[in-house]
N, C-alpha and C positions, 0 to 999 in steps of 0.2 A: 355193628360197627361202633367203635369207641368214639368219644368226643374228640380225642386227638386225631383219630383217623379222618374225621370229617373236616378238620381244620378249625373246629369251633373252640378249641382251648383258649386261643387268644381273645376270642369274642367274650367268653365267660369271664376271663381275667379282667377285661375292660369293663364288663358289666359289674363285677364285684367291687371295682374301684369307685363305683358311683352309688353309694348307699342311699336308701330311702329314709327321709326324716318324717317322723310322725308329729313333729312340732312345726311342720311347714304348712303354710296356708294353702299351698297347692294340693289338690286332691291326690291321693296315693296313686291312682291309676295314671294321672297325668305325669307325675314324677317318674313312674315306671316306664311310661312311653318315652319320656325324654332320655332316660338312662339307656334304654334299648337302642334308640336312634343314635345316641352318642357313641355307644359301643360298636354299632354297625359302621359308623363313619370312621372310627379309629381302627377297627380290626379287619374291615373289608372281607366279610364272609365269602366263601367260594360261591360263584354263580351255580345255581342248580342244586346246591346242597342245603337241605333244610336246617334251620336254626335248631338249637336244643329243644327238647320236649317242654311243654308247658310246665310240667311238674318241676323240671330242673330250673327253668327260668324263674318260676315263682320262689323256689327255695333260695336261689342266689340273691334275688331282690328282697326277700323277706316279706313277701305279700301273699295273699290268698290266691287260689286259682281264679275265682271270679274277678278279682281286681286285675290279675294278669290278663284275663280275656278282654276286659275293658280296654286295657292299654293296647293290646294287639289290634282290637277292633278300630281304635282311633288311628293307629299307624297304617292299618289297611285302607281306611278312608283317605288318608293323606298321601297314599302312594309310596310309603316307606317300605312296607312289606306286602306280601300276597299270601293268603292262606288257602290251602286246598284240603278239603275234608278227607281224612284218612291218609293224607300224604305228609302234611306239615306246613310250616310257615317259612317263607323264603324272603330274603332281603332283595329289594328291587334296586336297579340302578338309580342314582339320585336324579338323573335328568329325565326320567320317565314319569310324566304326569298321569294321574288316573282320575276317572270320574267318580262322582259320589258325593259331591258337596264339600265345602271347606269348613272344618270345625272352627269354632270360636272359643278361645280361652275365656273371654268375658262370660259367655253363656255357661261354660263348664263350671266356673267358680260360682255363678249364681245358682246353678243346679245343686251345688253342694251346700247351699245356705249361707254363702259368704257374701261380702259386700265389696265387689270390685269397683274401682273408679280410676280415672287418669288425671294427670296434670299435664296440660299441653304446654310444652316449652317453646315450640315454633309451629306456626301455621301460616303458610303463604302459597301463592300461586306464582310459578316462575318457569322459565325454560329449563328443562332437565339437563344434567350433565350428559356428555356424549355416551357414556357407558349405560346410563339409564335409558336414554332416548333409543339406543339400539335394541334394548329389550322390549320397551313399551311401544316402539314404532310411532312416536309422536311427531317426528319430522318437523321440529321447530315449534310445534304447538305447546302451550304451557301445560304443566302438570301441577297437581297439588303436592306439597311437601308437608308432612306432619311428623313432629318429634314429640314423644310423650314418655312420661314416667308412669308405669302401671302399678297400681296399689291393690292389695287385698287386706282388708281390715286395717287400713291406715299404715301398712308397712310396704315399702317398695319391693317389688319382686321382679320387675323387668323394665328395660329401657328400649323403646321401639322407635324405628325410623321408617316411614312409609313414603314412597312415591306412587301417586295414583293418576292414571289417565282416565278422566271422567267426562261425561257429557256436560253441557253448560249447566251451571248451578253454583252454589256456594256451600262450602263446608263451614260449619259453625262450631266455635270453640266449646260452647256450653254442651252441645250434643256429644261431642267427642270425649268430653270429660265424664259424662254420666251414662253413656250407652256404648254398645258394641260397635266398632267401626263398620263391620260388615252389615249390621242392621241399619246403620245410617245410610250406607251406600244403597241398600235395597229400597229403603223407605223414601229417601230424598232424590235419588238419581235413577231408580229403576234398574240398578246393576245387580245381577246375581252372579256370584262366584261359585263355580262348580268343580274346578280342578285346581290342584296345587302341586308344585314340585319344589323341593327344598333340600338343603344340605345343612350340616352342622359341623362346627369346629370349636376348638377351645384355645384360649389365650389368656394373657393377663389383663386385668382391668386398667384402663387409662385413668389419669387423674380426674378428668371430667366424669367418666362413668362411675368411678369409685365414689365421688361426691354425691351423685344422684342416687346411687343404689345403697349408700351407707355401708360400703365395704372398704377394705384396705386396697390401696394402690398396688397393682400387680397381682392381686388375688385372682384365682381362676374364675373365668366366666365362660359360659356356653354361648356361642353365637349361632343363631338360626337364621339362615337366609332363605326367603321364600318368594316364588313367583306365583301369582294366582291368575286364573283365566275365566272368562265368561263362557256361556254355552257355545259361542261361535269360535272358540279357540283363541280369542284375542287376549293378550296379556293386559291386565288392568292394574295390577299392583306389583311393585318390587319392594320388598321389606327386609329389614334386618332387626332382629330382636335379641337383646342381650340379657341372659339370665345369670345371676350369681350362682355358682355351683355350691350346693350345700347350704344355701341361706336358710336360717331358722327363724320362723315367725311364731311367737308365742300364741297359744290358742285360748288363753283364759277368758278373753272377752268375746270370743267368736260365737255366732249363732249357728252352731253345727247341727 
């Protein structure tokens, strides 16, 4: 069966429109995972029809097969795709959360020998907006709100906004600026995040987002919205992370 017969032609076109940058501070497999997820969100591959073969995906993205497998493994853990040995890889509905732990970009960057950190723009405890309260089930109880600029090697690569329903305790700015948020939640609150469901879309950067991310107003950004859950199925976090599409971060001073 040809690519067009499976309906994957539009998916491959969407994937090809999101090239990988080797001058980007984000690991190649993470960039590949973001590109695949964005292409799935745009092209809506047919349910039950496998995505193109690994060799074809790797060729379109311009990465090696091992790098492509790392990307698919991450997407599998996040519930974006599901792989069956000998059958193929399938896109999952965005609303279907899967078990297996929630990956952390902070740890991913550290594992690549990079130096991630954050600048906390806002940190406060407050009653959640109605749409957030409906997801987190807080029923008038306060939640923590965190807004951060994320950096790799001193260049901004993401702007994130998190609403968190947590046990009693205090989030500290210093810890959030130097550690993974999920590590802080586990260490200070005993909260373990084991499931996530998320979706991705694209739009133009607002004036505020452009200023924080050092890009042009209206330039394309990827918006990743995520819900995370504890082992009991309780929603703990509702987040939105904005990535500049195609941001290039020079690697001359990186400890790779």
